[in-house]
C-alpha positions as CSV (number, residue, x, y, z in Angstrom):
1,M,10.9,-14.5,15.0
2,R,7.6,-14.8,13.5
3,L,6.6,-12.1,15.8
4,F,3.3,-11.0,14.9
5,K,0.5,-11.6,12.7
6,L,-0.3,-8.1,12.9
7,L,-0.1,-4.9,11.7
8,V,-2.4,-3.1,9.7
9,P,-2.0,-0.5,8.6
10,S,-3.6,0.6,10.4
11,T,-4.4,1.9,11.3
12,I,-3.8,2.9,10.2
13,F,-5.2,4.5,10.8
14,A,-3.4,7.2,10.8
15,V,-5.4,7.1,11.2
16,F,-5.8,9.4,12.2
17,G,-6.1,12.0,13.9
18,A,-6.3,14.8,12.1
19,V,-7.3,16.7,9.5
20,T,-5.3,18.0,6.7
21,G,-2.6,18.4,4.6
22,F,0.8,17.9,3.4
23,L,3.4,16.2,5.6
24,G,6.7,17.7,6.2
25,G,5.6,21.2,7.1
26,P,7.6,23.5,9.4
27,A,8.8,22.2,12.7
28,F,7.3,23.6,15.9
29,A,9.8,24.7,18.5
30,A,7.6,23.4,21.3
31,D,7.4,19.9,19.8
32,P,10.8,18.7,18.3
33,E,9.6,15.2,17.7
34,P,9.9,14.1,14.0
35,D,6.7,13.1,12.1
36,S,5.9,9.5,12.7
37,I,3.3,6.8,12.3
38,V,4.0,3.9,14.6
39,V,1.9,0.7,15.4
40,L,2.5,-0.8,18.8
41,A,2.1,-4.6,19.1
42,K,2.4,-7.0,22.0
43,H,3.3,-10.7,21.7
44,T,0.6,-13.3,22.5
45,E,3.2,-14.7,24.9
46,A,4.7,-11.6,26.7
47,K,8.3,-10.8,25.7
48,P,10.8,-8.4,27.2
49,D,10.8,-6.1,24.2
50,D,7.0,-5.6,24.2
51,P,5.5,-3.6,22.8
52,V,7.2,-4.0,19.4
53,K,7.2,-0.7,17.5
54,V,6.4,-1.0,13.9
55,Q,7.2,2.3,12.2
56,F,6.0,3.3,8.7
57,T,8.8,5.4,7.3
58,S,7.0,6.5,4.1
59,F,3.6,8.3,4.1
60,K,2.1,11.4,2.6
61,V,-1.0,13.5,2.6
62,T,-2.5,13.4,-0.9
63,K,-5.5,15.7,-0.3
64,A,-6.3,18.2,2.4
65,S,-8.9,20.8,3.0
66,F,-8.9,22.7,6.3
67,D,-8.4,26.1,8.0
68,P,-5.6,26.0,10.6
69,K,-7.6,28.5,12.7
70,K,-10.8,26.5,12.5
71,V,-10.1,22.8,12.1
72,E,-13.7,21.7,12.3
73,G,-15.1,20.4,9.0
74,G,-11.6,19.7,7.6
75,K,-10.8,16.7,5.5
76,V,-7.6,14.9,4.7
77,T,-6.4,11.8,2.9
78,I,-3.2,10.0,4.1
79,V,-1.5,7.2,2.1
80,I,0.9,4.9,3.9
81,D,3.5,2.8,2.0
82,T,3.1,-0.6,3.7
83,S,6.5,-1.9,2.5
84,S,8.2,1.0,4.4
85,L,7.6,-0.8,7.8
86,K,10.6,-1.0,10.1
87,T,10.8,-2.8,13.5
88,G,14.6,-2.8,14.0
89,I,15.0,-6.4,13.0
90,E,15.4,-7.1,9.2
91,K,14.3,-10.7,9.4
92,R,11.1,-9.7,11.2
93,D,10.5,-6.9,8.7
94,A,10.8,-9.3,5.8
95,H,8.4,-11.7,7.5
96,L,5.8,-9.0,8.1
97,N,5.9,-8.2,4.4
98,T,4.8,-11.7,3.4
99,P,1.3,-12.9,2.5
100,D,1.0,-14.4,6.1
101,F,0.9,-10.8,7.4
102,L,0.6,-7.6,5.4
103,D,1.3,-9.0,1.9
104,T,2.9,-5.7,0.8
105,K,3.5,-6.8,-2.7
106,K,-0.2,-7.3,-3.3
107,F,-1.3,-4.5,-0.9
108,A,1.2,-1.7,-1.3
109,S,-0.6,1.0,0.5
110,I,-3.1,1.9,3.2
111,T,-5.4,4.8,2.6
112,V,-6.9,6.8,5.5
113,D,-9.6,9.4,4.9
114,I,-10.4,11.7,7.8
115,D,-13.6,13.7,7.9
116,K,-16.4,14.7,10.2
117,V,-14.0,16.7,12.4
118,K,-15.6,18.3,15.5
119,K,-14.2,20.2,18.4
120,K,-14.3,18.4,21.7
121,A,-12.2,20.7,23.9
122,D,-9.8,23.6,23.6
123,K,-7.2,21.8,21.4
124,T,-8.9,18.4,21.2
125,Y,-11.0,17.2,18.2
126,T,-12.9,14.1,17.2
127,A,-13.2,12.8,13.7
128,E,-14.1,9.7,11.6
129,A,-11.3,7.8,9.9
130,T,-12.1,5.5,7.0
131,V,-9.3,3.1,6.5
132,K,-8.8,1.0,3.3
133,F,-6.4,-2.0,3.3
134,R,-6.4,-5.5,2.0
135,D,-9.7,-5.1,0.2
136,V,-11.3,-4.1,3.5
137,T,-12.8,-0.7,4.4
138,K,-13.4,0.1,8.1
139,K,-14.5,3.3,9.9
140,Y,-13.1,4.3,13.3
141,P,-13.9,7.2,15.6
142,V,-10.7,9.0,16.4
143,T,-9.5,11.8,18.7
144,F,-6.5,14.0,18.1
145,D,-4.9,17.0,19.8
146,V,-3.6,20.1,17.9
147,V,-0.2,20.8,19.5
148,G,0.9,23.6,17.2
149,Q,-0.1,25.6,14.2
150,T,1.1,28.1,11.5
151,A,-0.8,30.1,8.9
152,D,-1.1,27.0,6.7
153,S,-0.4,24.0,8.8
154,I,-1.2,22.2,12.1
155,R,0.8,19.8,14.2
156,I,-1.3,16.9,15.6
157,K,-0.9,13.9,18.0
158,S,-3.2,11.0,18.1
159,E,-3.4,7.5,19.5
160,V,-6.0,4.9,18.4
161,A,-6.6,1.2,19.3
162,F,-7.8,-1.3,16.7
163,S,-7.6,-5.0,15.9
164,R,-5.4,-6.5,13.2
165,L,-8.3,-8.9,12.5
166,D,-10.2,-5.9,11.1
167,F,-8.0,-6.2,8.1
168,K,-7.6,-10.0,8.0
169,V,-4.0,-9.8,9.2
170,G,-2.9,-13.0,10.9
171,K,-5.0,-15.6,12.6
172,D,-7.7,-15.3,15.3
173,S,-6.0,-17.4,18.0
174,T,-4.5,-17.1,21.5
175,N,-2.0,-19.8,20.7
176,P,1.4,-18.1,20.2
177,K,2.5,-20.6,17.6
178,E,-0.5,-19.7,15.4
179,A,-0.7,-16.1,16.3
180,P,2.6,-14.7,17.7
181,A,1.0,-11.2,18.2
182,Q,-2.1,-10.2,20.2
183,K,-5.1,-9.0,18.2
184,E,-5.2,-5.6,19.8
185,L,-2.9,-2.9,18.3
186,V,-2.3,0.8,19.0
187,I,-1.4,3.3,16.4
188,Q,0.4,6.5,17.4
189,M,0.6,9.5,15.0
190,N,2.7,12.6,15.4
191,L,2.3,14.7,12.3
192,T,2.8,18.1,10.8
193,L,-0.1,18.6,8.3
194,K,0.1,21.3,5.7
195,K,-2.8,22.7,3.8
196,T,-2.8,21.8,0.1
């Protein structure tokens, strides 16, 4: 199951969305979903289990500066532990950790810096995400929704598309034997961010 040459961090991008603070803040009654960073990947040759969900189970906000009542101008840094990836199949997880893919022994983390936050609509914001992984730095425009807030935290949801090739993950090929996964990935973030 050499599933995919993929993943980034990506995104990654967690990219992303957001602005702010410390994960693990209070839960919001209207949104019972747990905090998560998931990358969705499809096989080059379609499979019944597509898209494969690659979940990063360990991540934290190391810096945050924002006002929950006025999110514009906020900044946050998110660090993702690459070796915490889980797809539901141990053999596939082990393969994704190798130098052919994420090379997690050499590149143990993905850093995402969010800034330039601007209000787009009532609860929707745009920002710029600077993602650092595998000696590559890429900037992405991101959009996120604030779905809840307290005096010192906000709850955000975001979905961003990116290419695994941005971070030199896997081969640039449409041959499923050379590149089991498509280039295009999507990162979904569902996070509670607490001001630090």
